[in-house]
C-alpha positions in Angstrom: 60.2 39.2 162.3 61.4 35.8 163.4 58.0 34.4 162.3 57.3 36.6 159.2 60.8 36.5 157.7 63.3 34.7 160.0 66.0 34.9 157.3 66.0 38.7 157.7 66.9 38.6 161.4 70.5 38.6 162.3 70.6 37.8 166.0 74.4 37.7 165.9 74.4 41.4 165.3 72.6 41.8 168.6 75.0 39.5 170.4 78.0 41.4 168.9 76.5 44.9 169.7 75.0 44.9 173.2 74.1 48.5 172.8 71.4 47.4 170.4 69.7 45.2 173.0 66.5 46.8 174.2 66.3 49.3 171.4 62.8 49.2 169.9 62.5 45.6 171.3 62.5 43.6 174.4 65.5 42.4 176.4 65.1 38.8 175.3 65.4 39.4 171.5 68.8 37.7 171.4 67.2 34.5 172.4 64.2 34.7 170.1 63.1 31.9 167.8 60.6 31.6 165.0 58.5 29.4 167.3 58.3 32.1 169.9 57.5 34.6 167.2 54.6 32.4 166.0 53.2 32.1 169.5 53.4 35.9 169.9 51.8 36.5 166.5 49.0 34.1 167.4 48.4 35.7 170.7 48.3 39.2 169.2 46.0 38.0 166.4 43.6 36.5 169.0 43.6 39.7 171.1 42.9 41.9 168.0 40.1 39.5 166.9 38.5 39.6 170.4 38.7 43.4 170.5 37.1 43.6 167.0 34.3 41.3 168.1 33.7 43.3 171.2 33.4 46.5 169.1 31.0 44.9 166.7 28.9 43.4 169.5 28.8 46.7 171.4 28.5 49.1 168.5 26.4 47.2 165.9 24.7 50.4 164.5 27.9 52.2 163.5 28.3 52.5 159.8 31.2 50.7 158.2 33.7 53.3 157.0 36.9 52.4 155.2 39.4 55.2 154.6 42.7 53.5 154.1 44.5 54.0 150.8 44.2 50.3 149.7 40.5 50.9 148.9 41.1 54.2 147.1 41.0 54.0 143.3 43.8 55.8 141.4 
């Protein structure tokens, strides 16, 4: 969230409520920054792209199937 919408993150809430630390997040979220978020997002994107390339390279004969709702007409 610090990268996608930093203005929506209220790190002071975490600092004021230590019971929230570690809930659905890592222990270092109180020290997070938009720059750290950008690095994390880039690393995740690279890993997802590498995995997708491996799948395409190793399973080239599988038909392309799209079933998510964004491609469904109303």
